[in-house]
C-alpha positions in Angstrom: -8.7 -13.4 36.6 -5.4 -15.1 35.6 -2.1 -13.2 35.1 -2.4 -13.9 31.3 -6.0 -12.7 31.1 -5.0 -9.5 32.9 -1.9 -9.0 30.4 -4.2 -9.8 27.3 -6.7 -7.3 28.3 -4.1 -4.4 28.0 -1.7 -6.3 25.4 -4.1 -8.2 23.3 -6.3 -7.2 20.3 -6.5 -3.7 19.1 -9.3 -2.1 17.2 -8.4 1.0 15.2 -11.5 3.0 14.2 -11.5 5.0 10.9 -11.5 8.3 12.9 -8.2 7.1 14.7 -6.1 6.6 11.5 -2.8 8.6 11.7 -2.0 11.0 8.7 1.4 11.6 10.2 3.0 8.8 8.2 5.4 8.8 5.2 3.7 10.2 2.3 4.2 10.2 -1.7 3.1 12.9 -3.8 -0.3 12.1 -5.3 -1.6 9.8 -2.6 -2.8 10.2 1.0 -1.7 7.4 3.3 -3.1 7.0 6.9 -1.6 4.5 9.4 -3.6 2.1 11.3 -1.2 -0.5 12.8 2.2 0.8 13.8 4.5 0.2 16.6 3.5 3.5 18.3 -0.3 2.8 17.9 -0.6 -0.9 18.7 2.8 -2.2 19.6 3.2 -4.1 16.3 6.8 -4.7 15.5 6.7 -6.9 12.3 4.1 -5.2 10.2 2.6 -1.9 9.3 -1.0 -1.5 7.9 -3.1 1.4 6.8 -5.2 2.9 4.0 -4.2 4.9 0.9 -6.6 7.0 -1.3 -5.8 8.5 -4.6 -8.1 11.0 -6.3 -9.8 10.3 -9.6 -7.6 10.5 -12.6 -4.4 11.0 -10.3 -1.2 9.3 -10.0 1.6 9.1 -7.3 5.3 9.8 -7.6 7.5 6.9 -8.1 8.7 5.2 -4.9 9.8 1.9 -3.3 9.7 0.6 0.2 13.2 -0.6 0.8 13.4 -4.2 1.8 9.7 -4.4 2.9 7.2 -6.4 1.1 3.8 -4.8 0.5 0.4 -5.9 -0.1 -2.3 -3.7 -1.5 -6.1 -4.7 -1.4 -8.3 -2.7 -3.7 -11.4 -1.6 -1.9 -12.9 0.6 -4.6 -11.8 2.1 -7.8 -9.4 0.9 -10.4 -5.8 0.7 -9.5 -3.1 0.9 -12.4 0.3 0.0 -11.3 3.4 0.9 -13.1 6.7 -0.7 -12.0 10.3 -1.1 -13.2 13.5 1.1 -13.3 11.8 3.3 -15.9 8.2 2.2 -14.8 8.1 0.2 -18.1 5.5 -2.3 -16.9 1.9 -1.7 -16.2 -1.1 -3.8 -14.9 -4.5 -3.1 -13.4 -6.4 -4.3 -10.3 -10.1 -4.1 -9.6 -11.9 -4.1 -6.3 -11.4 -7.6 -4.5 -8.1 -7.7 -6.2 -4.7 -8.1 -4.1 -1.4 -6.6 -5.2 2.0 -7.8 -4.2 4.9 -5.5 -4.3 8.4 -7.1 -3.6 11.2 -5.3 -1.8 12.9 -2.4 -3.8 10.7 -2.5 -6.7 10.3 1.0 -8.1 6.5 1.6 -8.6 3.6 4.1 -9.1 0.1 3.9 -8.3 -2.4 5.4 -10.8 -6.1 5.9 -10.2 -7.4 4.7 -13.6 -10.9 6.0 -13.1 -11.8 9.5 -14.3 -14.6 10.0 -11.5 -14.1 7.5 -8.6 -11.6 7.9 -5.8 -9.3 4.9 -5.6 -9.4 3.4 -2.0 -7.0 0.7 -1.0 -5.9 -1.1 2.3 -2.2 -1.8 2.5 0.2 -3.8 4.7 3.9 -4.0 4.9 6.3 -6.5 6.5 8.0 -4.0 8.8 7.9 -0.5 10.4 11.3 0.9 9.1 12.0 3.0 6.0 8.3 2.9 4.8 8.8 5.1 1.8 11.7 6.0 -0.4 10.5 8.5 -3.0 12.4 8.5 -6.5 13.0 10.7 -9.3 12.3 8.6 -12.4 11.7 9.5 -16.0 9.2 6.9 -17.0 9.1 5.3 -20.5 6.1 6.8 -22.6 4.3 3.6 -23.3 4.7 0.7 -20.6 4.4 -2.9 -21.4 1.0 -4.4 -20.4 1.6 -7.4 -18.0 -1.3 -9.8 -17.4 -1.4 -11.0 -13.7 -1.8 -14.7 -14.2 0.1 -17.1 -12.0 1.3 -20.5 -12.9 -1.7 -22.2 -11.3 -4.3 -20.3 -13.3 -3.1 -20.1 -16.8 
């Protein structure tokens, strides 16, 4: 076995099984985050990944993730996202949709289903400062924003 092969055996691919997800990660009221890929668990230094669940008809507190970029993939349920300084914008994402959240954007996840738990996979561009919870008084009626990029108008 070559030196690289020996190294890759212990420092190569990692498989994280569902029963190995870590609940001891930064949380926001109304959601349950479970970490899969962290520096401590896998040696990752440039990204963080895990799952998030939100109970039926529930919502999270407002928060942002500092200078980190986030990607959320909706596995099941209907995600409604509000964002902005007063959570004045809103859009929905269904199973199979990806959601991109830029750095410092105040946002709130909402499970738009009355009877199905929302389940998502999420990834962030770094390990530090995963969650900054905010005290925001949201506008009563947010503006609906259609997620249509320039290529698909």
